[in-house]
N, C-alpha and C positions, 0 to 999 in steps of 0.2 A: 481341739485338734491335737493337742499335745498331751493328751492324757493316757496314751497307750503305755502299758507297762509290760515287762517281760518276766517270766519265771525262769531263773537260770539253773534250776535244779531238775529239769525235765528231760529225760530220755537221752539216747545216744544215737549215732548215725551208723551207717554201714561201712564207713571208712575206718581203717585202723587208726590213722592219725587223729581224725576228728573224734572217733570213738574214745580213744584214750583221753583226749582233752575233756570231753563232756563227762566221762566217768569221774575224772579228778574233780571237776566242778561239782558233781553231785555229791561226792564224798567229802567235800571241803568242810562241811558243817559237822562231821563226825570224827575228824582226825586232827591232830595237832603235832607240833614238834615235841610236845610233852603232854598230851597230843596237840597238834597245831590248832590253835583256837583263833578265830577271827577277832578283830578289834571292833568294839561297838562304834556305830556311826553316830556322830553328834554334830549338831549345827555349829558353824563357825561364824555366823553372822549376827551382829547385835544391832540394836535400833539406831536410827539416825535420820537425817534430812538431806535434801538435795536441790539442784539448780538447773536452769535452762535459759536459752536465748531465743529470741523470736526469729522466725524464718521468713525468707523473702524469695520471690521468684528470681531465677538466675538465667543468664544467657551464657553462651560459650565463652565469651570474652571476659566474664566475671570470675572465672574459676582458675585463672592462671596461677593462683597461689596455693592450689591444693597440694602440689607435690612438696611444698615446703613443710607441710605438717607431718610428713613421714620421715622418721629418723632411723638410720641403720642401727640394729641392735648391737650391744657390746659383745655378744656372743652369737653363735648360730641361732637365729630366731625361728623356732619351729613351734607352731601353735599346737596346744594340747586341747583335746576335747574333754572338757570337764562336764560330767553328766549331772543333770539337774535331778532334784528329788521328784519322784512321780507325782504329777499334779496336772490339773487341767489348764494351767496358765502359769504366769510368772509367780515366783515366790514373793510373798508380801511380808515385810517386816514393819510393823507399826511403830512409829517413832515414840520413844519414851517421853513422858511428860516432864520428867525430872532430869535436869542436866547433870546433877551430881552423880546419878547412877550410871551415866554413860561417859564419864571422863576417861580419856584414853590413858594407857600406862605411860610411865616415863621412858625416855630413850627413843622416842619417835623423832624422825627427821622431817621437818617441813619441806615440801618439794614444790607445790604449786598453789597459787591463789588466783582464782579466775575473777575477772571483773563482773560487776553486777549485770545480770541478764534479765531482760523483760520477759515475763511469762504471759502467754495468751490462753484464752479459753479454748479448750480442745473441741474442735468440730471435725477435724480430719488430721491425718498425720502431718500435714503441712504446717500445723500450728505448733509443733513441738520446738523446743529450744534445745540445741545439742551442746553438751559440755564435753570437753575432751581432757583426759588425763593420760599421763604416761608413767607406768610403773616400771622401775628398774629391775634388773635381775637380782637374785638372791634376796628377795623381799619375803620376810616372814608374815607380816601383817600390814595391810593398807588401811588407813583411817581416812574416811571422807566426812567432812563437816559441811553442813548446809544450814543456811538461815534465810528464810523468806519473810518479806515484810511488805507492807502497803505504803505507797507514797501518793499523797494527794497532788493532783495536777492543777487544782484551782486554788487561788489565794483565799477565797471566802467560803470554801466548802467544808462540810462537816467531816468528822473522822471516818476513815474508810473501814469497812467491815472485813475481817480476815476471810480469805478464800481457802478452800480445800485445794491442796497441792498434791500432785502425783509425780513421782520420779521413778524411772527404771534405769538400772545401771548394768552394763554388760561388757565383757572383755571382747576385744577384736573388732566388733562392728556394732552397728546401731541395733538397739533392742527391737524385736518384732512383737508388737503389742496389739491388744484389742480392748481399749477402754470401754467399749460398748458391750463387751462380753459376747461378741459374735464369733461363731466357730470359723476357724481358718479353712481355706479350701482344702479338699481332701488330698490333693497331690503334694501338700507341703511336707517337708521332712520333719519327722518327729522332734519335738522340742527337747526330749530327753537325750537326744544324740547331739545336742549343741551346747554351747556354753550356757551356764546358768544365768538367769536374769534375776537381779536383786531389786525388789520393788518396795517403795515406801509411800505412805499416806500421812500427811500432816497438814497443819494450817499455817498461813502466812502471818504468824503472831510474833515475829522477831525473836523466836526462841531457837537457839542453836541445837541442832541434832547431829549425832555422829553415827556413822555406819562403819563397822570394822569387818574386813574380809580376810580370813586366814588363807595363806598359801595362794595369793592371787597370781594369775597368769601374767608374766611380764609383757610389756608392750602397751599398745593403745587400749584405753578403756573409754567407752562412750556412755554418757547419760542423756536421757531425754526427759525434760521436765515441762509441765504445763499445768494450768488450772484445770482441776478435775472435770471430767465430762459429766454432764447432766442431760437428761432428755430434753432436747430443744422444743419438743411439742408442748411441753408444760411450762416453758419459760416465757415471761412477759417480754414483749418487744419494747424496750425502753427508748423514749425520746432523748436524744443527746442533749444534755444540759439539765434535764429534770432529775437524773440520778447523779450520785457522787461520781466525779471523774477521778478514778484512781488507777494507779499503775502498780502491778505486782512485780517485785524485783527479787532476785535470788542471788545470794552470795555463796561461794563454795571454795573449799580448801582441801588439800590432800597432803597427808604425811605418811611416812612408812617407818617400820622397824625392819632392819635387815639382819642377816646372819653372815658369818664367814665359814662356810662349810669346808671340810677337809677334802682336798683334791685327791682322787684315786686314779691310779694307772692300772691298765690291764696286766694280768699275770704277775703282779707284784703284791707281796704280803704287806699289809699295813697293820701295825700294832696300835692298840688303843685301850683306854680304860673308861668304863661307864660307871659313874657315881650317882648315888641316890640323891645327893644334895644339889645336883645340877638343876638350874632354873629352866633351861631350855633343852630340848632333845639334842642328842649328838647327830650332827648333820654331815653328810658326805655328798660329794659332787663328782660326776664323771661324764665323759662325752662318749656317745655311742655313734660310730660312723654308719654310713648307709649300707654297708655290706654285712651287717650283723643281723642275724635272725633271732637268736635267743641269747640272753645274758644270764649267767649263773653267779649268784652272790654266795660265796663260800664263807661261812662264819664259823670260826674255830674258837672255842672257849679254852683258854690256857690256864685260867685260875677260876674254878667255879665258886659260886656263892650260894651256900646252902639256905641261908635265910632271906635271900633276895626275892623280891616279887618278879613276876614274869616280865620279859623284855618284849616290847612291841616293835615291829618292823613295818615300815611303809616306804614304798618307792613310787615316784611320780616323774613324769617327763616335763621338762621346761619350767616347772614351778615346784615349790616345796610341797610335799604331801601333807594332807590333813586326814583326820579320821573319816572324812566324807569323800575325798577325792584322792585316788591312788590307783596305780597300775596293779599292784600286788601288795598284800599285807600278810603278816604272820605274827604269832606269839611264840617266843622261844623260852624254854625253861633254863634258868641259869645255874641249876644245881648239879650239873654233870659236865664232864669233858667230852669232847668229840667235835665232829664237823657237822654243820647244818648247811645244806645247799638249797637255795631258793631260786627257782627258774622263773623268768618272766619274759614276755615279748616286749622289746623296747620300741621306741619311736626312732625312725631313721634320722640320722644327722641331727641329733638333739642332745642337749644336756639333761642329765637325769639326777634326781636328788633322792637321798635316802635319809630318813629320820629313824633313830633308835633311842628308846627311852624306857625306863622302868614303868610298869603299869602302876597307876596311882590308886586304882580300885579294881575290884573283881569285875571282869567283863560280864555283862548280862547275857541272857540267851541270845544267840546270834545265828540262828538257823538259816537266815537268808543271805549271809555273807559268803562270798566265793573265795576260796584259797586253793591254790593248786601249784604243783611243781616243786615238791620238797623231797630231799634225800637225806637220810640220817645214817651215819655209819654204825658199825656194830656196837660201839660203846654206848649208844643210846638205844636201849631196847625196851621191851615191854615193862620191865620192872620200873624203870624211870618214869615211864608213862603212867603206870598205875599209882606210883607215889605222888605224882603231880595231881592226878585226879583226886586222890584222897586228900591232899593238902588243900585243894580248892574247896572240897566239901566242908573241911574243917573251918574255913574262913581265913581271913588275912592274918599274917603273922606280924606282930608289932616288934620291930627291931630298931636299933639306933641307926641314924644315917651313916655313921662311920663304918658299920658292918656291911652296908650295902654297896660294895664295890666289885665290879666284874671286869676282868682282864680278858682280852680277846685279840684275835687277828682276823683281818678281812682280806679276801682276795677276789678279784673280778676275773671271770672267764667269759670270753666272747665266742659264740658259735656262729660261723659264717653261713650264708645262704647255701643250701644244697642245690645242685642242678635238678631240674624237673625230671623225675623218673618217667620211663616209658610206661611202666605199670606200677601198681601199688598192691601191697598185700591186702587180702580181704579179711574183714573181721565180722564175726557174727555177734550183733549186739545182744546184750542180755536184757530181759524184761524185768528182772528183779534188781534192786539196788544191792551192791555188795556190802557186806557188813564191815564194821570198823575192825573186827578181829582179823578178817582176811587181808585188809589193807596193812595193818600193823605187821602181820606175818610177812607180807611181801616186802615191807620196808626193812625188816630185820635181815632179810637175805640179800639186800642190795648193798653193794660195796661201791662207794663213790670213787670214781677215777677222774682224771683231769678233764676228760672230754665227754663224760656222761651227762645226760640231761633227761629230765622227766617229760618235758613238753615236746611234742612232735614239731618238726619243721613245717612252716607254712609255705607250701610250694605253689607258685603261680606262674602262669604263662604271661610274661610281661610284654605289653605293647607300648612303646614310646609314642608320644603325641606331640604335635606341633601347634603352637598358638598363632592365631591370626587376630590382630586387633584392628578395630574400625575407628572412624573419626568421632562418632557420637559417644556420649557418655555411657559407660558401663557395657559397651558392646564388644564382645570378643567371642571366639569359639576355638575349639581344639579339633584337629583332624589327625588321623594316623599319618605317620611319616611317609613321604612319597617313596615309591618303588625306585628301582635302579633307573628305569626309563622316565622317571619324573611323574608318574601317575599316582594320584592319591587313592589308596584302596577304598572301595565302596563299602565292603562288608567286613565284619569281624568274625573269624572262624573260632568256634567253640568245640571243645572235646570234653566229654564227661570225665570227671575225676580230677581235672586240672583247671581251676578257675582262671579266667582271663583277668589281668590286672592292668589298669591304666592309672597313671599318676599325673596330675596336672596342678598348676599353681594358681592361686588367687592372690593378686598383689595387694599390698596394704593401701588403705585410704581410698585410692581412686578406682578400685574394683569392687568396693563393698556396698555401694549405694544402689545397686540394681538387684536382679534376681538371677541366680545360677540355676540352670535347668539341665537335666539329663533325661533324654528320651531314648527308648529302644523299641524296636519293632521286629517281630517275626512275620513279615509281610511279603507275600508273593507279588504284590503289585507295586511295591516301592523299590523300583530298580534304579538304573542309572539316571533317568530323567530328573527325578527329584533331587538327587545328590548333586548332579551336574549343575542344575539351576542354582543350587545353593552356592556353588563356587563361582558361578558367572556373575552374580550380583552380590557385590561385597557388602552393601549397606541394607538393601531392602529385605534380604532373606535372613540375615544373621539373627535378628531379634525374634523371628517367628518360626524358625525352622523346627523348634521343638513342638510347636503347635501343629505344624504340618504333619508330623508323624502321627498325631492323634486325630486331626480333623479330616484328613483325606479318606474318604470312604468310596472305594471303587470296587468293581466286581472282582471277586477272587478267582484265581485259577484253581480248580479242584485238584486234589491229590490223585495221582494215578493209583490203580490197585497195587497191592503188594505183589512180590515177585511171581511172575507168571511164566517167564522164560528164563533162559540162562543169562540174558542181559536185562537187568532190572533198572528202571529209571525211577528214582525216589525223590520227590520234591520235598525239601526241608526249608521252611521259612523263605528266605530270599534267594537262595541259589538252588540249582539243579545238579545233583550229584549222580553220576552214572557209575553203577557198581557192576562189574563183570564177574559172574560166578564161574569158578572153575568146574569142569565136568565132575570132579571128584567131591565137590562140596555136597555135604549131606543135607537132607531136608531140615534137620534140626538147626544147622548152622544158618541156613537161609532164613528160617523163622526168627532166629535170634537177631539177625542183621536188619530185617524188615520191621520186626515188632518194636525194636528200640526207637525207630523213627515214627512209629504210629502216633505217639503222644509224647511230646517234648516240652519240658518246662525250664525256663531260665529264671534264676533267682539273682537279683541284683542287690549289692550292698554299696552304700555310699557313706563315707565318713571322713572327717578331717583328721589328718596325721596318722591314721591307723587303718590298714586294710582289714576287711572282714572276710570271713570264710562262709560262703553260702551253704546253708544247712537245710536239708529237707525237713518239713515241707515249705516253710515260709520264714525262716529265721536266718540271722547273721550273727556270727560269733566274733567278738572283738576282745581278744585276751580273756579277761574274766567276766566280760559282759555278754549277754545275749539279748538282741533286740529284734523286733520285727523287720523283715526285709523291706528295703525302700521300694522295690518293684518286684512283682512276680507275674510272669507272662507265660503263656503256652500257645501252642499252634493248633488248638482244637477248634476255635471259632474266632469270628471277627471281633468279639467283644473283649477277648482276653489276650490277643497277640500283640498288643501295644501297651507300653507302660511309660509313665512320666513322673518325675519328681522335681519339685521346685525348692530352692533354698533362698528365701528372701534375705537380703542383706548378709551375704555369706561372710564367714570369718576368713581372714587372710591366712595363707599357709598352703601346705600341700594336701590336696584332696585325693582320695583313693576310691576308684570304682572297680568292683570285682563282680564278675558274671560267672555263675556256675550253671552248667547244663545237666539236666537229669532226664533220663529216658524211661518210659513206662511200657508195659505191655498193652494189649488191646483194652479198650474201655470196659468191655463186658467182663474181662478177666479181673481188671482192677476193681470193678464194682462188687464182684463176687468175693474178692479178697477182703474188701472192707466189711461186708456184712458178716462173713465168717469170723473176722477179727472181733466184731462187736459181740457175736454169740459166744465166742470163747471167753470174753471178758465177763459178761453177765453170768455165765455158768460158774466162773471162778469165784465170783462174789455174790452168789445167790443167797448166802447166809444173811446178807443185809436186808433181805425182804422180810425176815422174821420180825424185825422191830419197826416196820413201817406202819404208821398210823395216819389218820386224816390230820391235816388237809392234803396229804400226799395224793397225787393224781392216780397212782397205781392201786390204791386201796379198793377200788370198785371191783377189780378182777385179781386181787392179791392171791387168793387160794389157787386160781388157775395158773398164775405165773409160777408159783412155788412148785406145783406138781410138774409143770411143763419143763422147767429148768432142770429138774431131777431126772427127766426121761430124755435120753439122747434122741430117740426117734421123734418125740414131740418137738424138741428144740430144733431139729433139722427142718421140720415142716413149718416152724413159726415164721410168719410173714415179716417183711421188712419193717412195716409200721409198728407192729407190736414189739419187735426187737429193739428198735430205737427208743420206744417209749420206756421200756424197762431200763435201758441204759441211762436215759435222762433222769429217771427217778433215783437211780443209784447215786447220781452226782448232784441231786437236788437237796438243798439244805432243809427243805420241808419234809423230806423223807428220811435222810440219814444224818441230819443234824450237823454236828461239828466235824464229822468225818467226810463231809461232802467235798471239801477242798482236797483232802488227801486222796480220795477216790478219783477225783477228776484228774489229778496229777498222774496217778497210776494208769488211768485209762489212756492218757496221752502217750505215756511211755509204751504201753502195750500196743496201742494202735500204730504208733510210729514204727515200732519193730515189725509189726505185721505187714504194713504197707511198704516198708523199705525192701522187703524181700523181692518185690517186683519192680524195683526202681534201680536203673543203672545211673551212675553219677557219683557214687562213693569211691570208685576206683577208675583209673585211667582206662578207657575203652575206646579204641579207634572206631568201633562200629557204631558208637553213639556220638554223633557229631552234627553240627548245624552251623548256620551263619545268621547273623543279625545285622541290621543297620542301626546306627546310633548317632546321637548328636550331643555334644557338650557345648553349651553356649551360655552367654550372659546377655541380658537385655534389661532396659528400664522396666519398672513396674512388674507385671507378670507376663513374660514372653512378649514384651513390648506393647501390651494392650491392657485394657481395664474392662473387659466384657463389652456388652452392647450399650451399657448406660453409664459409662465412665470415661474420663479423659486422663491421659498420663502426662504428668508435668514433672519438671525438675525444680527443686528448691535448694536454697542455700541457708544454712544456719551455723553460726560459729565458725565460718570458713569452710564448712564441709557440705558437699553436694549430695543429695539423695533424690531418688525418684519415688513418686507416690501417686495414687489415683485420687481423683476428685469425682465423686459420684453424682449422678443426676436422678431426678424423679424419685427421690427418697430411697434409692438403692443404697445399700451399705456394704460394709465388709472390705477386706483387703483388696479384692478384685472387683468390687461393685456387683456382686452377684446375689447378695442377701436381699430378699424382697418381702420380708415380713411386714414392713411399714410402707410398702408401695401402694398408693391409692389406686382405686379402680379408674378406668377410663371415664366412666360416667361422672365420678366425683371430680376428676380433673376438669372435665368439660363444664360441669356445673359451676365450679369455682371461677373458671375463666369467664364464663358468661356473666356471673354476678358482678365481678370486678369491672367488666367492660360495659355491660348494659346499664349498670347503676348510674353511669355518667349521663344517660339520656334524660335524667331529670333536670339537667341544665337547659333543656329546650324551652320549657316554660319561662325560665329566667331570661333567656335570650329574647323570647317573644315579647315579654313585658318590658324589657329594657328598651327595645326598639319602639314599642308603643308609647313609652313614657319619654322618648326623646333622648335616651342615653345610647347613642350609636357607637361611640368609642368603647363604652363599657360592654356593649353587646358583642363586639368583635373579640374582646378579651375573654368573655365567657365562652364564646364559641371555641376559641383555640384551647382554652383550659379543658373543655369537654373533649375536644378532638385528641389532644396529646395524651390526656389521661387514659382515654379509651385505648388508644393504640399502644401506649406504654404497657398497660396491663395485658393486652392481647399478646404482646411479645414476651412478657415476663412470666405469666402465670400458666401458660399452656403446657409446661414440662416437655417442650419440643414435640409433643404429640399433636397438640391443637394450637400451638403458638404461631403467630404471624407477626413478623418484624418488618415494618415499612422501611425503616432505616436502622442503623446501629442502635442497640438498646441504650448506649450511653447518651446519644443525642436525644432519644425519646424521653429518657429520665430527666435530663436537664430541662427540656421544654415543659415537661409535666410540672416539675417543681416551680419553674420560673413563672409559667402562666397562672398557676395556682396562687402564688404570692402576689402577682400583679392584679389578679381578680380581687383579692382582699383589699389591696391598696386603692384601686379605683372605686370600689364600693364605699369605702370610708370617705374618700374625697367627695363622692356624690352626696353622702349623708351630711357632710359638713355644710353644704349649701353656700359655698364661698363664691366670690365674684367670678364670672366666666373668664376674665383676663388672667386669673391665677390658676385656673383648672389645667390648661395645657402645660403651664410651667411645672406644676406639681406632677402631672402625668409623666413628663419627660424625665424629671429629676428622679422619680420613683423607678422608672424603667431602667435607668442607668445604674442606680445604686443596687437595685434588686438583682440585676444581672451579675454585678460584681460579687454580691453576697452569695448568690446561688453557686457560682463557679468556685468561690472560695471554700465554702462548706455548706452544701445543700441540706445536710442533716442537723446543722446547728440550731439550737433553740433561739438564738438571737436573730437568726435570719427571719424567723416568724414573728418574734416579739417586736423587732424594730419597726416594721411598717404598721403593725397593729397598735402599738403604743403611740406612735406619731400620729396616726389617723384619729385615735381617740382624743388626743390632745387638741388636734385641729377642730374636731367636732365640739369639744367642750368650749373652746375659745369662741368659735363661730356662733354657737347657740347662745352663749352667755352675752356676747356683744349684741346679738339681735334682740334678746330679751331686754337688755338694758336700754337699747335705743327705742324700741317700740313700747316699752313698759307693759308688755304682754308675754304670756307663755309661748315659747317657741321650741319645737314645732307644735302642730295642732294636737289638741288633747286626744283625738282619736288615734293618732300615730303613737303618742306616748303611752296611751292606755292599752292598746291592742297590738299593733304591729311591732313596735319596738320590744315589748316583753316576749312575744312569741318568737321573734327572730333571735333575740338574745338567748332564750332557752335552747333553741335549736343549735345555736353556735356552741353553747356550753356543752350540750350533749355530744356534739361532734368532737369537741376538743378532748372531753373525757375519754371517749372511745379511742381517739387517735393516740392519746398520750399514755393511757393507763390500762386499757383493756385488751390490747392486741397481743395475741400469741401466735406462734407459727401455725397452731392447729385451727384457730378460729379467725385467722387473718382475712380470709375471703369474705367472711360474714361482717366482721366489725369494720373493715375498711370500706366495704360497700355501703354500710350505714353512714360512714363519714362522708362519702360522696353524696348521698341522698340528702342528708340534713344540711350540708353546706349549700347544695343547690336550692333547697326549699327556703333556707334562711335569706337568700338574695331576694326572693319574692316578697318577703316581709320587710326587709331592711332598706331596699332600694326605694328612694323617695318617690311619691306620687303627688303631683300638685294638688289633687283634690283632697288628699288626706294629710299632706305634709304641712302646707302653708295654712296658717290660721285665717279664718274668715273675718272680714272687717265688720 
């Protein structure tokens, strides 16, 4: 689910502001401050171990202590979105086997030691044990220590075997995991846009493991630990008491190392010295208020250092930056005087940290890192850049630490939000990447002033929202603020070129256990009735309103034709806009106004602590990052005009939703533009066809393609299928080898430029507007439900409540929709019939018991058969073929109790004791077995106690009879035939019951148990003709 990645070096948009931003992102790998070189990304996580506590079902009254776990931060607590490494799941750090190699450095401060937590075998998320840590501000590194061990629960049991333990650790909220490696639902927010999950695998062998995390986000951290998941279909169902009874416990501790950063104030110059012998980077800290759009870091070198290595710069919000997590980075040459200005987009109302340090080694090739927003004054020109490049080629310079000292001054400049302009200038994007020489020339001509900045302002049309909280756990939603008359607006108005922005908060601890959902629709049938119903019912609709936007399928109102009279009615999404054309309006202007509404696309961005800029065709730009859009919808058909995104266990903090509107021309025009764009691209790169060889798919008609691409007339007549085939070959590694990725990137830039010429949305345009309905809501599980075959429950672990799904009928996954292991209806029916009808073999036993005069025993056998059959009919039908006479708990008790009582009365009958003692033993057994069954029906001793007691009675009775009569008792025929056969059947049944049952073969093995137990009664129940010896 979470394995999508983005390429941040592709293309530009039609907006001047966004175009400048993306050009800078594209050029970041080719320029530096000497030139600007990116810092290599390295991992900051080392091996370690982890802990958890068992979870239990919770009611509303049990969670009154939740708010006690939330502490106010020492400073403004704004959560930062730390991007995970591209992967298909959580990052895994295997614990090192040697403790000596993972001993943490000196200077760490112990902060927390959690009590031992019991770990459970993972079958569903309900089995996790939640561990809670709280990391203070100004923390450089957090160290987590974990030790898992086994503890025997029995005094006479053997040593316990170590289990495999899994732990996942995450900032802000509970980790969203899938131990079964099941793909998450498609509407889940990409994992790369959320805090990183640190995962560990180790054994419960009492070895301490340590995990260190650099630059951790301050505040709450949550770990979930459990005994690793294994396929239950292949696991043996163990009888309690036959296997070692062990408990897996986990101990955990946390310690930190902190820093004391230098506090900076805006518009004040701060002097400093950077020395090579510093053990830690030089750290700075400053607060950015909510009205700041861009921050400029002005760095002035007052005393250069000719022999110093380059200086790295990293800035991050809320936490100390690392080489992996930062808002902006740069590498500065220290061998020249002058000013260096670094611009970056800050987080609102958040503390920001800057680390500066000398580079310890030459940076490797870093073509994938994004750096943007630098200004260098005239004293840093091309010569300095060339000298630095030459110095890098020569290799590192070895100097003494005393010589590596750099003196500088630092100044912060804040740029406030600009008002939303009515129009924006238009930019024609370039299809070719600018060269580094052109950028350097531009930089030479720039003169830095106090209020200049390289990054464009991010202008949004801001809509404040109002929160409504409900009584149930994790249920709240947000609406637009009421109008003057108190009416809540139903729709959100969008205008091309100015993204709409909504900011809403997710509270700490008590908001994070559910699922945050955002749904948006360009629907003509979703009018006031749906939204009004949402406000009328405060509890019933809050959790599922997001699903309503998706599920409701009604008949659509067709759009009216384009302008046919001077008064044109154009239907756009959910509202009807009447546009009156003046008599002097030209036909071209009419066409422009109506064509813009013919095809409209809304791109939605959703992210924690940072608003995104919707970018055509399906991307969102967050500072230096580019990610796939959370939602892309358009008004062309019913399948694409609604969108939904879920955020399970959302991180606390401020979330931003931005919606950008883009208008197109007619579909036929757009299609023609696309094909023409592809033909232009293949003509430009027709030289790549010369080197194509098998197994390239184009080699069969390669000569025709070469001649056709060289002839304009032939190329214009080339059909769409052949054109697209040539394009795919050019971007196929089988055809163009190592150049395929580069050609694919160039095609995307070329295609984006071509298609953007017919797209309105890069500039503010009042003729391109629309309205949408939306909902921001939170609910348990996934929109308050778990599909058709799951149930939503609340659980508590470690004092924290969370919601999760319990799946039925072998459905799996986060929302119980994965059906790869769901048995067919026929197999479910077959299993249910086998478990139920196998009990009918008790009928011969009942018949012969009555015939032999054992009437009490016959009644017991009948009810053993009756309750066993109805218990399995209720339990095994997977709700499709199940039939429950009464509650399943009652049927289960009666099944176990009657089965034990049947064993007891059979042994009493075999003992052949006097009749006056039979009723006494029957009543004594009935009372004690009822007590044992209620106490623990799964216990081995509940079965052994009546069996061993009965065998002792038989031995004593038979022995006394033999001694008294001086003859063998019972008869030789019983001892030689019936007793061995019955004993073998009992042993076969016990072996099947205790050692051979698995989840996959349960219906077969357990049915055999029913049958052999019923047949064994026929052999073991005494018959006067074969039991008593003849005189």
